[in-house]
N, C-alpha and C positions, 0 to 999 in steps of 0.2 A: 504494500500500500504506500509506503514511504517512497519507494522507487517510482511508483506511478505519479505521486505528487511532484517529485523532481522532474520527471519526464514531461508532465503537462505544462509546468511553468517554463521549462526550456523551449518547448514547442510554441508556446504563446509568445515568447520573447523574440521568436523569429531570427535566431542566430544563423549566420551563413554556414558555420560548421557545427550544426546542432548536435550531431552524433558524438563528435569528439568532446564538445562542451558538456554534454550529458554524462558521458563516461567519466570525465574528470570530476564533475560535480557529485555523482553518485559515489565514486571511489573515495572522495574526500569527506563527504558528509554522512554517508549511510550508517556506519558503525557508531559515531557519536550520537546520531539522532535515535537510533535503536536503543542505545544504552540509556539515553535520557528518558525515552518512553517507558523502559522497564522500571525506572525509578519513579517517574512522575505519576503514571496512572495508578499503580497500586497504592501509592500514598494518597492520591485524591480519592480513590474508592474507600479506603479505610476511614478517612476523615468524613467523607460523604455519607457512608452508611452507619457510622458510629455516632456522629454528633449532629447531623442535620435531620430535622423533623421531616416526615414524609411529604407534607405540603410544600416544603421549600426545596426539595431535592432537584426538581427540574431546573430551577434558577441557578443553583449551585453547580449542577452538572454542566449547564450552559457556560458558566464562568470558567470552569475548568477547560472546557472545549475551546473557549475563546483564547485562554492563555496558551493552550497547546498550538492553536492556529498562529498566534503571534510568534511563538518559538519556531514553528516550521517555516514561516515567512522569513524570519531572520536567518535560518539555516540556508534557505535557498538563495538569499541575497548576500550571504557571507562571502568572504574571500575565497576564490578558487584559483589555485595556481599562481598566487601572488598578485592577482588582479581582482578588482571588485567583480562580484558575480552578476551584476546587473547589465543593463543594456550598454553596448559600446557605441561610442560616437556621439 
C-alpha cells in the first residue's frame, strides 16, 4: 500500500524519468515508512480503544489518519538522492 502511495504521487508529478525516480524514492523511503507505521498504528489503537469513549472514536481515528497522511506526504516530498523530492524546474 505504501509503494502504491509513492507510485501514485510520482505518476501525478509527471517526472520525465518517472520509473527511475520511483525506484529511488521507494528504495529510500519504504523501510523507514514501514517501521514508522509499525510503531504509530499500534500505539494509536491502544490509546484509541483504551481511553477514548465509543462516541468519540470516529473523530479520534480520523485525527490519527490525518496525522499519518501528513507523515506520508512528508515522506514522499522528502529528500531523494540529495535533491528535494518535489517537482523540478
